[in-house]
C-alpha angles and dihedrals in degrees: 000000000000107000096195112134125228113210091204091064099034104049127061107216114245133180116252117259094220128067114275139194112257124206120199124193131186128173091207116078093204091056091048090051090049091053093049090050091051092048091051091050091051096044093244112163112229144150132205130229115183105305094343130094114212122204109192127207097002133156102237095215094050090047093051090049087054092049091049091053091052085071103221115187118244095258090051090048089058092048093051111075127183144169136179132221135196116217126357120328130154117250091240093061094053101045093091089058096062112122132183117273089241089066094053093045090052088059091065095033090060097039091129088058091053090050090053092052094041092052093038091236095163125126138180133238115197121222111195123230112206134207098229094196095052095036094229142105112276101180148319137255112220111226118192125227130181119222123218120214089259091054096255114142124241117206127227096254090067094041095051094041088055092045092054093046093050095039093240098117091120091056096046093046092050092048091049093051093049096046090049093053093045096044094046089052092049090050091055098247100134092112092057130071104262117198115211116192123222137174110230094206088062090062113071096164116017092199089065104023097051100044095102093044092055092042093057093046091055094040091055090047097240118175098238090220089065095055114080117188108210125202109227121208089012089163088071096053110117102173107062092175091059091046090050090052090053093047091047090053091055092046092047088059092051100258129129125239136209138191121216132206093032112175098041107052111044129074094215144004087243089073090052093050091048089060089046100200124186091232136028117201112206114225122254090237089059094047101046110101094354090145089065102034117078094191092056089043093055094042093052090046090055093048093048092049093048092047092048092054090053098045095252121142119224125218121191114209133188095043113163104157131060090224090061092050093049092049092049092049090053088053090056101264109137101166117070141172132187149098090289087076104027144322123245110280135185088230113057113246104225100181127041128180113215 
């Protein structure tokens, strides 16, 4: 395996502790004049150089708090771009690093998120997947939670929203994969199928981005056939070739792969088959009320039949009613997941009566 490191994946960005030189650029003269007026009113020392405002020897956090209080509207935030440098650099070398003000403000807006990552305060809840035919637990999906300093849990929607806003999705996704693999091993789940979620857009080169994930799996002596890497939000994937490259990397290393939300995000079953996953997870929208909806019934039947012919297992998720489970089983779905059986729990539920 290539041991080359990628700084983008390995290092969580942090603001410098020492004062820095801040460069601000706007394409609109009126907006630049407005900024200069605000700085003068707040006694901010600055100088101008061509179309750039320079703020010397400034604490970046304090400066961003000031900018936040100036109450720029979202369009103006996108039109104001800034960067900071430590030491001496020519203005020409730093221009490519300019980013919209909204990005920098998000770094302080989501400070709690950064603290969670910095302190590695991530934990896993396990949601069981059952074999309906054999009436036993087949595996677990690992669901990430953040933990505040007071012990309160933070759910994935906040974590991933913050990651996208601060451009640290790659770091969060890597941390989630690793904590899932480690926690599942500690909880004694290596004889079950353990589903580990990942966001394909966070992986730009699997040979570099997935090194640590694979390393921990081998270090903890996982049987690769018991680790299933599951694409989350697969309905939003635009580049199927990139996704296929990521899935192929996992398979090349002996692991299994799964696609979620099947039935709502793909234009045809041909696209699904081209990716050739080991598991398809039917979307909650497709499952809800399937016992009373003939269209959903027929669509699931077609997916199950196509998957069966190609050696792909189907998992139905989001099941809350026994009638839904019974209908799915009659359609050939034997693996199921949902509140009907159990809710996600920090301690894996190994036996379920249903």
